[in-house]
FIVEX-654874 format. One record per residue (C-alpha): residue in one letter; x, z, y. Coordinates in steps of 0.001 Angstrom, whole numbers, plus 500000, padded with zeros to 6 digits. Layout:
! residues N
aXZY...
This chain:
! residues 313
x480857462505520185x481844464280517108x479906466789515634x481049470627516464x483010472997514533x480979475397512606x483021478161510732x480611480370508654x481815483655508409x479074485270506632x479739487414504070x478615486851500452x475743488901498742x478123489935495916x480780491252498612x478166492850500970x476699494739497537x480044496115497219x480921497072500763x477811498843500743x478400501124497449x482058501644498777x480362502808502043x478008505091500474x480778506552498363x482421507177501527x479643508712503097x479019510610500764x482326511865499359x485166511078501352x484764511629505196x483353515599504491x486353515949502292x489073514843504812x489703518316506479x490651519278502660x492542517236501550x494660516828505030x495739520621504580x497120519782501619x499103517066502810x497241514572500555x499320516379497276x497408515618494295x495060518274493370x492007519442491700x489826517895494360x491701514462494546x491868514013490441x487743514950490977x486959512516493706x489371510120492002x487036510048489179x484012509465490557x485424506615492016x486056505116488655x482127506407487156x480803504231490309x483235500945489413x485062501158492689x488836502029491304x491577499506492553x489831496758494512x493187495043493710x493500494898490036x491881492923487702x489472494544485422x491535494132482158x493656496648484114x490870498913485306x490072497542488650x487329495888490053x488888492411490158x487434490585492873x490194488476494830x491703488502497839x488240488087499739x486806491229497824x490460492840498460x490391492664501766x486660493560502722x486770496404500617x490015497359501933x488616497927505608x485687499828504672x488472502238502753x491020502304506023x488327504164507682x489903507313505977x493324508063505856x492957509655502562x490562506885501064x493114504526499348x494468507209497268x491167507757496161x490331504677495499x493714503650493745x494753501187496108x497409503002498144x500919501678498842x503758501403497090x501430501623493871x499065499323494352x501838496678494978x503711497694492105x501434497647490050x500635493804490704x504368492985490452x504075494600487085x501177492268486173x503269489359486931x506560489833485984x506772493189483546x507464492063479704x505191494189477211x506934496738476810x507161497352480495x503535497191480723x502303499777478395x505417501987479528x505061501374483249x502333499924484305x499356501287482364x499841504961483504x500102503490487342x497326501617487100x495360504467485785x496474506273488642x498155508633486360x501603508841487828x503129507121491235x506010504883491909x507677503515494710x509619500126495721x513231500548496812x513956497676499004x514726498693502754x518406499412503662x520072501231506581x522960499119506705x520862495523507081x518474494669509377x515001495356508645x514390494561505163x515932491767504970x515969490756500989x518841488188501029x521226490632502894x521201493867500692x524065495783499763x522693497758496984x524503496369493647x523256496623489891x526689495355488036x525995494960484033x528284497468481906x527897496526478232x524236497284477527x523266498988480738x522650498312484553x525178500314486564x523798500727490084x524961501758492923x523512501889496844x522028503252499717x518047502827500215x515629504265503078x512059504507504610x511078504522500930x507516505161500353x506355507576498265x509468508255496327x508912512243496048x507058512885493309x507455509050491881x507596508492488032x509870505355488663x511338503145491474x511347499028491309x515001498549492630x515952495169494251x520025495025494385x522473492767494049x523601491568490725x525098488093491200x526947488202494711x528482484483494131x525219483099494295x523259481532497045x521254484237499308x517573483811497652x519289484448494073x521516487295494713x519108490229493907x517653490984491100x514924493602490344x515309496868487939x512701499931486777x514674502790487267x513005506405486504x513115508815489039x514991511254486048x517796508993485978x521036510772486558x522458509216490176x519003508886491242x519392511403494031x516732511612496727x518782512602499991x515870513473502456x512024512184503767x512507510450507110x511004512200509758x507888509856511094x505225509603513612x502356511002512261x501542511726508412x504294510743505570x501771510367503400x502237510961499927x505741511200498689x507322510759502124x509165507832503360x512715508888501733x516196508203501986x517560507467498725x521126507308497448x522474505392493430x525207506860492884x526625505052489433x522623505501488444x522724503902484494x519596502254483050x519313500030479934x519663495986480612x516160495687479492x514813497630482691x515753493886484335x511847492540485986x511870489124485221x514292487832485308x518122488141487143x517917486114490351x514544486328490735x514288489381493413x513429487783496424x510599485690494485x509530488598493568x509647490772496405x507634488010497963x505000487576495574x504365491262495841x504209491766499757x502471488762500697x498790490384499034x499840493607500144x499928492670503429x496079491364503574x495287494984502245x497266496686504934x496181494859507863x492272495363506809x492966498963506299x494154499279509724x491191496964511077x488859499664509428x491096502347510800x490994500825514324x486789500128513773x486345503896513190x488442504886515906x486264502418518146x482746504068516902x484403507807517570x485168506335520905x481779505088521933x480274508071520915x482597510388522720x481455507732526377x478113508719525876x478201512078524767x481239513186527634x479709513780530916x481801513129534621x480100513905537775x476857514104536085x476860511095534352x477808509900530616x482133508487530780x479626505413529004x478292504402532553x481603504301533914x482480500392534657x485974501024533602x485388502369530594x482751499873529503x485594496965530379x487711499327527414x485332499298525092x484394496033525238x488327495200525312x488486496976522604x485788495566520365x487165491809521273x490664492821519757x489184494696516767x487332491688516019x489929489093516842x492089491192514236x489230491132511495x488874487409511860x492565486498511483x493127488692508655
C-alpha cells in the first residue's frame, strides 16, 4: 500500500506573527469603535482617519499591495490570512486599506497603468487619500458578463466618447474616479471588444442616478446606478491596451475573490463565536441552550461548514 496523503495546513511563523499583530490591533482599536463608525454609515471622518494612521504606523496598511506602494507585500497566502482577521469587523477593511473596490482598482492600476496614471490615480488611492469605483456591471446584461457589455466608448478626435448604463457600482458616491469597462470595437470577437478607461467623477456626463437599495449596509459610497451621457475623456485615459478589458477584468477580479471569501470567513467565525457565547449564557427551562442536543448539533454543523470554507479558499 502507498503512503497516506498528509496535507500540512499549518501557518508559517511569519504569517502567524502578522495575524497576531492584526488581531491585537482589532482588539485595541476596532471592535470598541464599531458603534461610532456605523452611526456615521462608515463615511470618512476624523475617527476613521485617525485609525487609518495608526494602522499605517503599525505597518499593517494594505495587505494586498506591494511595499513600494505602501502596502505589506505579503503575497496571496498572507493576504488571505490577514483578510480573515480583518473581515471580523464590517468597518475594518476601510481602516486597513483593503476595502473593495479600492483594493482591486489599486492592484489593477499597478499592472496596467502608465507612469502618468500611476502618479495621478494610483498614488493617492494606495495611500487612502481618495476613493474609486469599478464600473462593469450593467442592468441590460445577465449578471456581470464582460463579453456582453453595451456601454460604448468611441474615438472622436483626441477623446473617448462614452455612452452607457451601469448599476450596482460599489463606492460610486464620493469616488474620485471610475475605471469603466466599455466596448471600443463592436466588430471584434467577444473577449477583445471591451477596454478599460479611467473616468474622473467630475467629468460632464458622468451621472450617479441613485444608490440601489440592498439588504443590510450599502457600505461607503453605496451600490449605485450610473449613466454615461456623451461623457468625454482624453484618449490617454485608456488603461492598458485597447481590447484588453476582458483580460484586465479577470486579472482584477481573481485576487479579489480570495480577499472577499476570507473576509466572509472571518465574519462567519466571529458570528460563530458570538453564537457559542450566547448558547452558554441564555437559559431555557433552567438550563443553558448549550446543553440542548439540537443546539449542539447546530453549533457542530456551523463549525464544520466554516472550517471547510476556510480550507477551500
